[in-house]
N, C-alpha and C positions, 0 to 999 in steps of 0.2 A: 651894618652893625657888626661889632666884634663879638665873637663868641667867647666862651670861657678860655682863660689864658692857658690852662693846662691841656687843652685839646688841640692837637695839631690841625692846621688847615688842610683842606682836602687835597691840595696840590703837593703837599709834603708826603703823602702816603701812596703815591702811584705804584711803587713796587709791591706794597702789601696788598693792594687791590688785586693785582694779577696772581699773587701767591695764594690768595684766599680761595680761589676757585680750584686750586691744586691740592688742597688739604684732603684728608682721608674721607670725610663725610660727603663733601661735594663731588669728589671723584667717584665714589661709590654710587651716589645718586645719578650722576651723568652716565655711568656705565649701565645702570639698570634701565634708565629711561631710553637711552640710545638703543639698547638691546630690544626693548619692547617696540621700537619703531620698525624692527624687522618683522612686520606683521605676517603671521602664517596665513595661508590662503584658505581660511575657514570662515564662513559668512559671519556668524554672530560673534564668536570668540575673537576673530581678527579685528572686528570693529571696536570691541570693548578694549582690546589691547592697544589699539591705535589711539583711542580717546585718553586712556590712562597714560600712554607715552607722551601725550601733549599736555595733559593737565598736571601731572606729578611734578615736572620740573618747575612750573610756574607757581605751584603751591609752595614748593621749597624756596623759590626765589622771594616770595612775599614773606615767608617766615624769616629768611636771612635778613630782609630789609627791617623787619620789626625788631629782631634781636639786635641788629647793629644800631638802630635808632635808640635803643635803650641802653647802649654802651657795651654790649657783649660783642666783642670783635672776633670771637671764634665762631666758626660755622655751626649752625644747629646740628645736633646729632640726629641720626635717623630713627627717632623714637616713633612709637605708635601715634602719638599726637601729630607729629610732623608729617608722617606718611599717610595717615588715614583720616584726619579731621580737617574741618574748615575748608572744604574744596569749593565752597560757594564763592570764595574770594576771587580766584582767577576768572571764574565765569562771570562775576559781577563786572570785572575790569574788561572782559571781552564784550559785554553789553555796552559798556561806555564807548568802546571803539566803534561797535556797530551803530550806535546812536549818532555818534560824531559823523560817521560816513553818510548816514541818512540825511542828517542836517545839511551837510555839504552838498549833497546831490539836489536836495530841494532848493537850496539857495541858488545853486547854478541854474536850476530849471526856471526859477521865477524871477531872480534878480540879476542873473548874468554871470559871466566868468570872473570878472574882477572882484566883485564882493565875495564870491566863493573862494578865490585864491587868498584874499585877505583873511577870511575866516579860517581857511585851511592852515595858513602859516601861524596864525594866532593859536590855533589848537595844537600845532606841533610845538610851539613855544611852551605851552602850559602842560604838555603831556607828561613830563616827569613829575610835575606838581601834582597832577591827578593820580598818578601811580603812587606817590608818597602818601597822599591823603587816603587812598584806598588801603594802603598797607597799614596805616595807623588807626583808621576808623572802621574798616571793613564795611563801609556804608556807601551804597551806590549813589544816593542823592548828594552826599558830601563830595564824591569824586567827580561829579559834573557840575558842582557849584562854583561858578567863576569867581564869586566873592571870596570864598575860602582859598582858592588857588592863588588869586592875585594877592591876597593878604600874605600868604606864605612866601611868595616870590619877593614881595616888597620887604618883608622882615629879614629874609636871607640876604638880599642885596646882590652885590656884584658876584658873589660866590655862586649864585644860581647860574649866571652866564658861564662861569668856569665849568660848572657841571654839565651844561649843554655842550660845551666844547669838547669835554672828555668823552661824553656819551657819543658824540658824532665821530670822534676819532676811533672809539671802540667799534662802532658800526662799520667804519671803513676797514679797520684791522680784521674784523670778522669776515667781511666780504672777501678780502684778499686771501685770507687763510683758506676759506672755503674754495676759492678759485684754484689755489695750489693743490688742494686735496682732489678736486675734480679732475685735474690734469694727471695726477699721479696714481689714482686708484679707480676701481670700477666695481660693479656688482653690489653685493651686500656690504662689503667693506666700505664702499663709497657712501652708502646710505647711513651706515653706522657712524662714520667719521664726520660726515656733514652734520648729522644730529648732535653728535658730541660737542663739536665746535660751537654750534648754536647755543646749546645748554650752557657751556662753560662761560661764554661771553654774557649770557643773560644773568647768570649768577653774579658775575663781576659787576655788572651794571647795577643790579638791585642792591648789592652790598655798597656800592658807591653812593647811591641815592639814600640809603639808610645812614651812611656815615655823615652825609650833609645834615640830616635831621639830628643826629647825635651832636655834631659840631654846634648847631644853633638851637639846642634844646631850650636854652634859657630865653632866647628871643622869641621862639615859637610857643612859649608857655608850656613846654613839655616838662615832665616830671624828671627826677633825678635818674640817671642812667642805671641800666640793669646792673652793671658791674659795681655801682655804689650801693644799690638797694640790696644786693646780695651779700653785703658784708657779713662776716661770720665765717669762720673757717670750718674745716671738717670736724674740729673739736667741738664747735658749737652745735653741729648736727647731732653729735653723740652726748649732748649734755643731759638728755633725758635720763631719769633715774632707772635703776634696775627694776624697781617695783613697777614702774610703768610698763617696761618691757615684759615683766612677768604677767601682769594683768592682760596685756595684749595677746601673749602667747596662750593664755587660758581662754581667750575670747570674751573676757569680761570688760566690755567696752565702757560700761558706766563707771566702773572703778578706775579704768585707765584715763578716762576723761577728767575725773575728779583729781587724780594725781597730777595730770598735765596741767590742769587749771591752777593747782597749788604751786607748781613750779613757775608758771607764768606770773603769778602774783609775787613770787619771790624775786623774779628777774623781769620787772615790767618793761625794761628797755631792750630786751633781747628779741630782735625781729625774727630770728630763726625759730625760736620757741613759739612766738605768736603765730608764725605762718603754719607751723605744724598743728598747733591747737586749732586754728581756723579750718585747716583741711579735715581734721577729725570731727569738728562740729558740723561741717557740711554733710558728712556721712552719717553721724550718729547723734548729733546734738539736738536738744530741745529748743523750741523757738526762743524762750527767755534767755537761754544760754548764748544762742547765736547773736541776739541783740546786745546783751551785756558785754560780750567780748568784742563783737564787730565794731561797735562805736569806739572802743578804746584802741583797737588795732588800727582802724582807719585814721584816727587822730595821730597815732604814733607814726604812721607812714607819711601823712601830710606834714607833720612837724619836721620830719627828717628830709623833706623835699621830694618825697616819692608819691606824688599825688596820682600817678598813673596806676600803680599797684593799689593805692587806696581806692580808686574807682572800681577796679576789679573786685576787691573785697566787698565794696558796697553793693555792686550788682549781684554778687553771690548771695549776700544777706537778703536783699529785697526779693530775690528769686525764691527764697525759702520762707520768709516771714512777712512779705509784702511791704513792710515799713521798718526802717532802722534809723531812728533819730540820732543825729550826730552828737558827738561829745561836746564840742565847743563851737561858739559862733564863727570863729575864724576858719573852721574847717569847710564851711559851705562854699565860699567863692572859688577856691582852687579845685574843689571837687566838681562843681558845676562846669568849670572851664574844660576839664578833662572829659567829662561826660558829653559835652558839646562836640569836642574833637573826635570822640568815639562814635558820633552819630546818635547818641542816646538823648535826644532833645527833650522828649517827654519826661524822662527821669530827671533831667536837669531842671525843667520847669516844676516838677513835683517838689524839688528841694526848695524852690522859691516860695511856694505855697506853705510848705512846712516852716520855713524860717520866719516868714511874715506872721504866721500864727503864734510861734513860740517867742519871737523877739520883735514885737511891733515898734519898739522904741530904739532899736539898735542902730548904732552909727554905721554898721555894715549894710543896712538895708538899701540905701540909694545905689551902692555899687552892684548889689545883687539884683536889684530891680532893673538897673541899666542893662546888665548882661541879659536878663530875661527879655527885655525889649529888643535887643539885638537878635536874639534867637527867634523871637516871633516875627520880626521883620525880614531879616536876611536869610534865615533857614526855612521858615515855614510860610512866608509871604502873608502873614496876618498883620497887615499894617494898621488897621484900626485898633486891634487889641494892643499893639505896641505903643500907639499914641496914647491910649488910656493909661498905660503903665507909666509913661513919661510924664503925662499930666499929673498923675498922682505924686510922683517924685517932687515935682515943682511945687505942688500944693503943700505937701508935708515937710519938705526940706528946702525951702526957697533960698536959704543962704549957704547951703552945702557947697563944698568945693567943686562938686560935679555939676552944679546947676547950669553953668555956662555950656558945658558939653552936652548936657541933656537938652537944653534949648536948641542947640545947633543940630543935634540929631533929630529932634522933633520937627524942626523946619525942613530938614532934608527929606524926611518921610512925607511931610505935607507936599513938598514940591514934586516928589516922585508920584504922588497920587493925583496930580493935576492932569486933566485930559490933554 
């Protein structure tokens, strides 16, 4: 499939991939992590520094992948969030690799070498897809789900093979450069440089994978890129009134929230104001305020093609108030898709229940029910529940345009369930 016309294909950006890892933030990160690899001979502290030196770069790599996938082609700054949060992601990916190794070993043990080799090379083929799924969903089960990975590869098409080729060439280049370093240096300098080379190429590879997600964000059902969702210049950031700043300086958050809410009402399409108001509400708002603004903000983000940020806002809201009914019927389906991609399947299914109760006669119901059946079958393995959902669609909407697809999917599940 072709991606958006205004996004360069991956092969046209090869020089930019290499320079990405040489910018200020990645270079600083590389220097810090490589320095930490020079572990002092102190039992506990040395072990801690060694673990940090290994985890920190890959945490940064996943952040770079996520930023790039959302359209931000600049490396992430070394903020507190980047350096100290979400360290479970690289460890989840490590668990994916360990599980893969265990499966290969068991297949070789019980089925023989040839099936193990077939499985091994199949896993190598899907490895970048697994990393990309992990980077975008942060979910272990999604990163080992062959259905999700195969679907991603199919939608990306031949460009996925190009990515594999580029990653292979980068691996060869990394090995050659490390071989050169090994011949020219020794001691701690050698350890530092070998680690620095490894981190640099890892950052470049993850940036490349993120760019492929960005290039095919429409085909993959992703939201609008970060660079588009962040429209609004620095003047927009400073659009809040002096009165708001005065209330904040005085610590009067109730008055500050009221003032900011008034400004949002006067500029209902200003995403920057909405974002600032949402952040304030998460810290100081009342439940009714959070729901009232949340559903409007989510609808604005989805309408502007930014369902990914809309899902983040939705998750923020239900984390505070448990339920946040959406503003419009058309908001449910795109939000469900993104929640599924993020691995938040129960939240996505919760939206189905909410929608069916609020809009039992809606024309959107068959599409939403179909997606819920896919989640139940493909992601959760609840085939019987999925068949009940599909049967209900055929019963209530027998002439809907999705009826044929529903029947085919229903038959597929039935065939899979046969002994």
